[in-house]
MARPA-286174 format. One record per residue (C-alpha): residue in three letters; residue number from 1; x, y, z. Coordinates in steps of 0.25 Angstrom, whole numbers, plus 5000, padded with zeros to 4 digits. Layout:
<recs>
ala, NUM, X, Y, Z
...
</recs>
This chain:
<recs>
met, 1, 4782, 4970, 4902
phe, 2, 4775, 4982, 4909
ile, 3, 4778, 4996, 4906
ile, 4, 4775, 5005, 4917
trp, 5, 4774, 5020, 4914
lys, 6, 4766, 5033, 4919
gly, 7, 4763, 5045, 4911
tyr, 8, 4773, 5046, 4899
gly, 9, 4783, 5037, 4905
phe, 10, 4781, 5027, 4893
leu, 11, 4788, 5037, 4884
val, 12, 4802, 5034, 4890
pro, 13, 4805, 5021, 4882
phe, 14, 4799, 5028, 4869
ile, 15, 4807, 5040, 4871
ala, 16, 4820, 5033, 4874
ala, 17, 4818, 5023, 4862
ala, 18, 4815, 5034, 4852
ile, 19, 4827, 5042, 4856
ile, 20, 4837, 5031, 4858
gly, 21, 4832, 5025, 4844
val, 22, 4833, 5037, 4836
ile, 23, 4846, 5042, 4842
ser, 24, 4852, 5028, 4840
val, 25, 4848, 5027, 4826
leu, 26, 4854, 5040, 4823
cys, 27, 4867, 5037, 4829
trp, 28, 4868, 5024, 4822
gln, 29, 4866, 5031, 4809
leu, 30, 4876, 5042, 4812
phe, 31, 4886, 5033, 4819
pro, 32, 4885, 5019, 4815
asn, 33, 4897, 5014, 4822
thr, 34, 4891, 5017, 4836
val, 35, 4882, 5008, 4843
phe, 36, 4880, 5014, 4856
leu, 37, 4880, 5029, 4853
gly, 38, 4866, 5030, 4848
pro, 39, 4859, 5023, 4859
cys, 40, 4868, 5031, 4869
leu, 41, 4864, 5044, 4863
gly, 42, 4849, 5039, 4862
ser, 43, 4849, 5035, 4877
ser, 44, 4855, 5048, 4881
gly, 45, 4844, 5055, 4872
ala, 46, 4833, 5047, 4878
ala, 47, 4838, 5050, 4892
ala, 48, 4837, 5065, 4889
ala, 49, 4823, 5064, 4883
val, 50, 4817, 5055, 4893
trp, 51, 4823, 5064, 4904
ile, 52, 4817, 5077, 4898
ile, 53, 4804, 5071, 4894
gly, 54, 4802, 5064, 4908
asn, 55, 4806, 5077, 4915
lys, 56, 4796, 5084, 4907
phe, 57, 4784, 5074, 4910
asn, 58, 4787, 5072, 4924
ser, 59, 4790, 5087, 4927
pro, 60, 4786, 5092, 4941
ala, 61, 4780, 5104, 4934
lys, 62, 4768, 5095, 4930
asn, 63, 4765, 5091, 4944
arg, 64, 4750, 5095, 4947
val, 65, 4744, 5097, 4961
met, 66, 4729, 5093, 4962
ile, 67, 4721, 5096, 4974
asp, 68, 4710, 5087, 4979
lys, 69, 4697, 5096, 4981
ala, 70, 4691, 5086, 4992
ser, 71, 4704, 5085, 5001
gly, 72, 4712, 5097, 4996
gln, 73, 4724, 5088, 4995
glu, 74, 4734, 5091, 4984
phe, 75, 4739, 5080, 4975
leu, 76, 4752, 5081, 4966
phe, 77, 4752, 5075, 4953
lys, 78, 4765, 5073, 4946
pro, 79, 4768, 5068, 4932
asp, 80, 4773, 5054, 4932
his, 81, 4779, 5049, 4919
ser, 82, 4787, 5036, 4921
leu, 83, 4791, 5023, 4916
phe, 84, 4792, 5011, 4925
phe, 85, 4790, 5020, 4937
ile, 86, 4802, 5029, 4932
lys, 87, 4800, 5043, 4928
met, 88, 4802, 5046, 4914
gln, 89, 4814, 5055, 4916
tyr, 90, 4822, 5045, 4924
trp, 91, 4822, 5035, 4913
ala, 92, 4832, 5045, 4907
phe, 93, 4843, 5040, 4917
leu, 94, 4841, 5026, 4911
phe, 95, 4843, 5031, 4897
gly, 96, 4855, 5039, 4902
ala, 97, 4861, 5026, 4908
val, 98, 4859, 5019, 4895
ala, 99, 4865, 5030, 4887
leu, 100, 4878, 5029, 4896
phe, 101, 4878, 5014, 4895
leu, 102, 4878, 5015, 4880
leu, 103, 4888, 5026, 4880
leu, 104, 4898, 5017, 4888
ala, 105, 4895, 5006, 4878
ala, 106, 4898, 5015, 4867
ile, 107, 4911, 5020, 4873
leu, 108, 4915, 5006, 4877
ala, 109, 4910, 4998, 4864
pro, 110, 4921, 4992, 4856
lys, 111, 4923, 4999, 4842
</recs>
């Protein structure tokens, strides 16, 4: 399987796995009877972290304009940090959807 990324886009799964893992383990230690609470909160935290970091890395403030001396033409260089052609910050929506799914599973799970 190929993993396609640009810039720091490869960090998305590592950030998500670290945050989801740490929060899940903490929740399972504090609330051993809840199965879906840890991953739900972890996915929410991962969504927030990926959104903030992605917006920071892909900020329009980091755009640069270069001028070709020979032709005088301007070129705009934008930062591009993406994973599978999806910018980093937009992966937060996927993690948010997973968090909502796990929240529904936690609510509807038999006790």
